[in-house]
Every structure is written in structure tokens, then in C-alpha cells.
C-alpha positions, 0 to 999 in steps of 0.5 A: 524444503530441500534446495540444490543451488550450485555454489556459483548460483549462491554467490548471487546475494538475492539467490543466497537469500532466497535459498535461506527462505526456501529452506525455512518452508516446511510444506505445512500448508497453513498459508493456503487457508489465508491466501486470497487467490487460493480461497477464490480459485482453489488452485494449489499453484495460486497458493503461497506453497504452490508459488514457492515450489514454482519459484524454487524450480525457476531459480534452481534451473537458472533458465528464463521464467516460463508462462506457467510460473509467470501466470501464478506469480502475477496472480499473487497480490503480495498481501503477505497474509501468508507471512502472518499465518506461517508458523515457520517464519518464511519471508515470502515477501523477499522471495516473491520480490526476487521472483518478480525481478527474475521474471522481469529480466528473463521473460518476454511478455506479450507487447501489450503487457510490456507497454502497460507495465512500462506506462504504469512505471513511467506515470504513477510514481510522478504526480504531475504525469499522473494528474495529467493521465487522470484528466485524460482518463476522466474524459474517456471514462464514459467509453469504458462500457464500449470496449469490446471483448474478454481479453485481458487487454480489454479488461485492463483498459476497462478497469483503468477507466472505471478507477479514474475519479470523476474529478481530480482534486486541485494541487495542495500547497502541502505537497511542496517541500517545506517545514510546517512548524509545531504549534506551541512547544515542539515535542518532535521533528518528523519527515512526512512522505508526501508520496506520489499517487496519494497526493494526486488522488486525495491530497486531504490525507496529507493535509490532515496529517500535517494539521494534526501533528502540528497541533500536537507539537510535532514539526513536520518536514516535507523534504526537498527531493523525496518522492515515490517510495519505489513500491509501485515499480518494485512490485512489478519487478522493475528493480532499477527504477525502485532502487532509484526512487528509494535512493532519492528518498534516502538522500533527501531524508538524510539531509534532514537527519544530518541537519536538524535531525528527525525523530521519525519518518512518517508514512500515511500510506501503508503500502509505502510504509512497508517498502520504506521499512524494507529499505535496509534489506533493499540496500543490504549489498550497496556500498557505504554510506548507502547501506547504513543510511538505508538501514537508519531510514528504515528504522525511523519509518513509522506508520502515522498510527504508530506515531500518534499512539506514542504521542498520546493522541486525544480528541477535543470534540464530543463523540460523534455517534458514528460507527466505523467499519475498520478495514485493515490494509494488508500492508499494515496488518501483514506487511508492518504488523500494525494492527491494534493502534488504528483501532485503539485511536479510533475508539479513543476518538469516540467512534464505535469500531467494528471489524468485518468478517474475513478481515485478513483477506485483501480487498484486491487493490494491492498497488497496481493489481486491480489494473493488472488482474481486474477480474480477481481484484473485482471478486475480492472487492465484492467480497470485501464490500459485502463483509464491510456492509454486514457490519452495519457501520456508517463509514469505512476507515482505512490507512492506505490510499489503494484500499480507499480507492478500491472500496470508495464506490461502495454503499458506505463512504471510505475515509482515511483513519487520519482524517477522522482523527484530525476532525475529532481533534479540531480539524475540519469535517471530512467529506465522507462524514458530511455525506453520512450526516446528510444521509441521516438528515434526509432520513429524519421525518419532517417536523 
């Protein structure tokens, strides 16, 4: 694709990078076939190729973003399926991230949307605030059906209340900073990203991760000062907040690297993992030592399935006779290109793994997308659940808390992959498995 940025514009590193990305695109259109919003809406401007044209015109013009550009960029899930499909290697992730920051800096949104975005950015990355907000939402949840109107504001309010869990789990001891010693001979030492929203919505995921790794001889550190990875604010274009969160993590993990050392930084929420692995790019223009430390942290980052595959995970229980519909989170299969490891581990653990049709399409969670674009997210959720149900499996397994929250109210219980692997290697039975076993027992004829 030809571009016409001025020399002055190209002095900006983000514009210079976007220019390189734009010039890589050859207009082939392969991306349209795997883009969830194009599949649903059929609008060229809601495809990666269409958005690339809009972003190019916006950045070249150097003027405030228009309502048209904002509408179609906002509808992008950042699922990155287009990057898996693209034969030219267009880095759409960095391009759309730049576009979102540009929009945030140049476009004045309607006040209800500005308020919502600021509220989400001020609450979701902070576990204590998020826990308090969920407690309030839980009380207001029965009122969702009484919110009138078809306006976007009304839809978003209903979506937020519907997504609020019926109960908020108690705080877990593992979310506090500390060191969890390896059982037996220490094979490795890793830092675990405890995260933000996940430790509130499902603290059992971190608990299962720590149990499993320590039994496998891995010392697990929850570093003092580490928190939200920055993904939530980053994908809303809130650049400064995202960089501050990333800087805090880099500092916390660097103290561990500089101390006893780390063999890996383990992430069990794939949406976070994609961002942590991109810290090197995010800090590419920062002065040293931040640039070098960010690159080192990014190089150490691993999804939990990558680490377990390298540690020769093996079950200790007999095969449970359960089949798993494996949902490959977009951030894992497209963002990190981790595809085989979770399925291989589940099979090794004794499960029958089934893959749904349209496995490349997003479930509609996508960070805050199911709150900001509830109608499209709802359609994608319905489509994904139908494909998962058709597998005839007992459970849904996924490696991302957003997907588990989005799909958790379907016909099949949804559970994190690591909880199943921990169970089969000696850990407690996950609640989702207990639910399936109870259903099976209820269907057995009376003896």
C-alpha cells in the first residue's frame, strides 16, 4: 500500500512504525474471511482491510478522528485473526493500537461514553475497586431487565449487570506477594502474574497454577508491586495508564531477575500474556534501562501451557472419561501463536479433546468489548456457544478469564485449562467437573 506521510510526521516513532505496517499490506483481502465483524456485518469498513484504509487516511491527514473512523475502529475486537491469516505479515495489532491512542487523543466522545471508559479504566485494573464494584452490580443485577431503550448506553448498562457474577469469590491468600516453594528439588524459579480482574472473578485459577507448578518442582513468586498488565487500558487507547501499569510490573519483576533470578514469567490469562510479550515494543522508545528491561521481561513471558509443555507435564490420576470442547482464546492462538500446547496437555491428562467449528472466530469477550459493543459481542457469543455445543463435549476449557466469563452461562460448564491439568496431577476437583459429574449421576437410572 502506498503512503504519503510527510518527513515531519515520520519523525514520530508511532507514525513511522505505522507507515511501515501500512506499506506491508497488499490489499489481498484474505483477512476479510476470518474477521468476526466482517463475517457478521458484511461491511468492508468492518474488516481489517477496510479499517486499514480508514486508519491510513486518518494518520496521513493529521486531523482529529472522525465519527466514521471511530465507529469502525471501535468495532474491532483486536482478536488478531487477521494476523494469522495475512500472507504478507501485516502487524495489524500495532497499527490498531496506534489508531486507538490517536483517537483517544484527538476525538471527543459523547460524555456518557467518556464517563464509561474512564470508569472502566479506573476500576477494572484494581482488584479492590473491582471487587467492590461487583458487589454493587450483584445487588443491582435483577434490575437489568427494567432498563429501557435501545440506546448504546442502555445496552451497555444491561450488559454490565448481566455479566456481574451472582457471587464474588472470597479473596485468595495467593494474591498477596510472596514465594511459594517448590516441592522436592527445585527445577525452576518463575514469577506469576497474579493479574487484576482474574484474581477477583476466579481466584481458583491462580491457586491451581501455583499448586501444579510447585508439585512439579517450580518455585513460584508473586512479586511485590506487580499488578495489571496494562491490556485493559492499552486497548482503550489510554496510553499513559497502560505504560504506567507495564512499568510497575517491569520494576517488580526486575527486582526478582536481579535477585535470585527468574527462568520465566508465567501468565495464565492469555489476554495479559499477549500484552506482556509486547512490552519490548511498547518500551522501544523509552530510555535505558527501561527499554532493555522491558525487552528482557517480554522474552521471559510464557503462557502457562508453554511452560508446562516444557516441563513434561504428566497426570497422576486415571483418565476421567470426560470430553473437552477446547476454546482457543484469540489472544492465545492469534496473539501468541500458541495452539498445540493446551490441546496436547489436555490429551496427555486423559481428556478427549474436541475442537468446534469456526475455532478461529472470537467469542466476543475481547477485554472490555462485551461491555462496549454488547450487541455484536452477544451475536458472537451465541455463535460460539452453538459451535461448542455441537461438539457434544462435557466441558469447555479455555486459557483466558475473559472467554470463560463470556461463555460461562452456556449449557456446558467452562473451566480454565490449568484447573483441569492440576486436578489430573493430584489437585482438587474443579467445580465445573463436579457439576458435570452431578448431572451424570442424576441421569443414571435408579438401582
